[in-house]
N, C-alpha and C positions, 0 to 999 in steps of 0.2 A: 504494499500500499504506500501511498504518499500522504502527506499532510498539507491541507490547503493553507494559503496564506492567512495569517491571523487578522488581516485588514478586511476580509469578507465579512459582511454583516447581512445575512439573509433576513433578519428582523427589521431592518430599516424600512421607514415608510417611503412612499414613492418620492423619488427625487435622485439626485446625482449619485449619492452614496448606494442607494439600492440598485440602480442600473449598472454602476461599476462592480458591485458585489456580483451580480448575476453574470455579467460578461466574464468576470475573473473566474467564477466557478465552472463556466462553460469551458474556458480555456484550460483549467485544471483537469477537467474530465477528458478533454481532447488530448492532453499531454499523457495522462495515465493510460488511456487507451492505446496510444502509440507505443508506450513502454510495456504493454501487456499486463498491466496491474490489475488486481482484484478490484481496488476502489480507492477513493480519495476520502480521507478522514477530514471532517470539518466541524467547527463549532457552529452551533445554530445561529447564534446572534445575540444582540443586546437590544432590549426593548427600548424605545424612545420614552422620554419622561411622562408623556401624556397617554401612553399605552399600557394596557394590562397584560399580564402573562398570556392571556388567551388571544389578545389582539397580535402579540408577537408571534405566537405559535402559528396563528393563521397566516401571517406574512411570510414565515419561513416555508410553511407547506406550499403556498403559492409560488414562492421563488423556486422551490424544488421541483414543482411539476413543470414549470417554464424550462428550467435547466435540462431536466430529463427529455422534454419534448424537443429540444434543440439537438440532442444527440440520440435519436431514436433507434439507430442501428447499432449502438455500443452495448456492450455488456458490463461495462465498468460501473461500479456502484458508488452511490453517495453513503458514506458511512458517518452517520451522525455521532459525534462524540458527547458523551455524557459530561456535563461540566461541573464545576466546584460550587456554582451559584454565586460567584462574586458580583457585587453590584446589581445591575438589572439583567445580567446574563440569563437566558433561557436554556432549558435542557438539563437542569439539575435534579429533576424528579423523573422517575420511571414513566409516570403519567404523561409527561411532556413528549417522551420518545414514542409512546404508544399513539398519542394524538397525532404526531407527524406521520407515523406510518399509515394510520387510518386515513388522514387527509390526503395522502398520496396514492389513494386507492390500493393500498397494501402493494405497491409496486415491488417486484422481485429485485429491483435495483436500489432499494433502500435498505440499509443495514445499520448496525450499531457498533460503535467502539466504546467500550467501557475503560475508564481510567481508574485505578485503585485509589490513587490519591484523591481525585475528584469525588469518588463514591464516599470516601471517609469525611472529607471536608464538607460535603453537602448534607451529611447527617446520617448516612447509612453506615452502621456500626459493623464494619466487616472485620475488625480487629478481634472481637470476641467470637467464640464458637456458635453461641446462640444467634448473635447478630449477624454473622455470616450466613447462617441457615436462613434466617428470616429475609435477608437482603436478597439472596439468590432465588429463594421461593417466590418473593414478590416480582423479581424480574421475569421469571418463567411465567408467571401468571399474567402479567401486564404486557410484556413485550414479547416474550418467547425466545428460546435458545437459538433457534433456527436463524433469528435475526442478528445474533451476536457473532460478528465475523473477525473482530480484533480486540485486543486488550493491551492497554498501556500499563505495564507492571511497575508502578512508582509507589514508593512509600511517601509519607507525608510529614513535613516539618511542623504541621499544625494539627491540633487534636479534632477529634469527630465534632462535626457541626460548626467549625470554624469559618466556612465558606471562604477559605483562603487558599488559593492554588500555589503551593510551594512544595516542589518534589524533593524527595530525599532518597538516598541510597537504600535499597531493600534491605531491611532488618534494622535499619538506624533511625526510624521515624515511629509514628504513632500507629501505623498498620501493623507492623510487627512481623517477624518471620513465620509465626504459626498460621497467620492469614494467607501468606504466600504458599506455605505447604498445603493448605486446604485448596488453594486456587489451582495449584499444579496437579493435584490428585482428583480434582472434581471431574468426573466423566461428562458432565454437562458442557463443559468448556473445552474438552479435548480437541475439538475441531477448529478452534480459533488461534490465529497467529497471535504472537505476543512480542512486544518490544519494550525496553527499558529506556526511559527518557531522563536520564541523569548524566553528569559529566563522566 
């Protein structure tokens, strides 16, 4: 997979930023297709000050439908990354991911990338055994493991619920080694690629 530019904001309202974001994402998909990649990981976006989360999710879904329609013959996927929930960023709840999948007519070209740091930061307690079980049971119920195509395996410098995205080396942060052991031995995740995003 590749990772889209952080400047892309598919939740932006109509205007220059929205048009540039859509064009940039089309370009990202075109490049990924040329390279034969599974998909492009992208953060959904940040809601405008006068928009609700639901408004922002609607705008993201609309942008994704347009982007996919511009590359109809490609198999390259949009892999929506679960976010840490900083500021007005959307995508930090499994309900957001499920809504985007539903709003894109459950397109086979829409998948999910989970980030373990973002999960913890957004309030999913994957550090404890019971919390890990609750988190991934909820993910399976709301989103479905077939949609999970990639995992960013990062520890977190900040504790559960901090809504701060600060990656740490595996085993040196608040996620902890036990959570990564569970992650690597979880058969529901065996099909997903993984990458570490630390120095």
